[in-house]
C-alpha positions as CSV (number, residue, x, y, z in Angstrom):
1,X,11.5,-9.1,-15.0
2,X,11.5,-6.8,-12.0
3,X,15.2,-4.4,-11.4
4,X,17.3,-6.4,-8.5
5,X,17.2,-3.4,-7.0
6,X,13.4,-3.2,-6.8
7,X,12.9,-6.8,-5.5
8,X,15.3,-5.5,-2.3
9,X,13.1,-2.7,-1.8
10,X,10.2,-5.3,-0.9
11,X,8.9,-5.2,2.3
12,X,9.4,-9.1,3.7
13,X,7.9,-8.4,7.4
14,X,4.7,-10.1,6.6
15,X,6.0,-13.0,4.3
16,X,6.2,-16.5,5.5
17,X,8.7,-18.4,4.2
18,X,8.4,-22.1,3.5
19,X,10.7,-25.1,3.8
20,X,11.6,-27.8,0.9
21,X,13.6,-30.9,2.3
22,X,15.0,-33.1,0.0
23,X,16.1,-35.1,3.1
24,X,16.8,-35.0,6.7
25,X,15.6,-31.1,7.8
26,X,17.6,-31.6,11.3
27,X,20.2,-29.7,9.3
28,X,18.5,-26.9,7.8
29,X,16.5,-26.3,4.8
30,X,16.3,-23.9,1.8
31,X,13.2,-21.7,2.7
32,X,11.3,-19.7,-0.4
33,X,8.5,-17.2,-0.2
34,X,6.2,-15.0,-2.9
35,X,7.2,-11.5,-2.2
36,X,5.3,-9.9,-5.0
37,X,4.1,-10.8,-8.8
38,X,7.1,-12.5,-10.3
39,X,9.2,-12.0,-7.0
40,X,10.5,-14.4,-4.5
41,X,12.6,-14.1,-1.1
42,X,15.2,-17.3,-0.9
43,X,17.0,-18.0,2.6
44,X,18.0,-20.6,4.7
45,X,16.8,-21.8,7.7
46,X,20.2,-22.5,9.0
47,X,20.7,-18.7,9.2
48,X,17.2,-16.7,9.8
49,X,19.0,-14.1,10.9
50,X,20.2,-13.6,7.5
51,X,18.3,-11.2,4.9
52,X,17.1,-13.6,2.0
53,X,18.2,-13.1,-1.4
54,X,15.8,-12.1,-3.9
55,X,14.9,-13.3,-7.5
56,X,12.3,-13.1,-10.9
57,X,10.4,-16.2,-11.5
58,X,12.9,-16.5,-14.5
59,X,16.1,-16.3,-12.4
60,X,14.6,-19.3,-9.9
61,X,13.9,-21.3,-13.2
62,X,17.5,-20.5,-14.6
63,X,18.7,-21.9,-11.2
64,X,16.4,-25.1,-11.3
65,X,14.3,-23.9,-8.1
66,X,10.9,-25.1,-8.6
67,X,8.6,-22.9,-6.2
68,X,5.7,-25.9,-6.6
69,X,8.3,-28.2,-4.5
70,X,7.9,-25.9,-1.9
71,X,3.7,-25.8,-2.2
72,X,3.6,-22.5,-4.1
73,X,2.1,-22.1,-7.0
74,X,3.2,-19.7,-10.1
């Protein structure tokens, strides 16, 4: 598992965040992107100015977040 400091060192400038909505997306959605091997960025479409949080794959699974729901492969 990558160190959390290493995750925040990864560049997000060319990353595309993908939305996954459980209902109407008029109020915003969770957005996710793969940012490296075993590294993910998780953000909020309502707050695009906020830097996304960074997680390892194990941390996403522990939080119950499935990248497949976003159309992203592991």
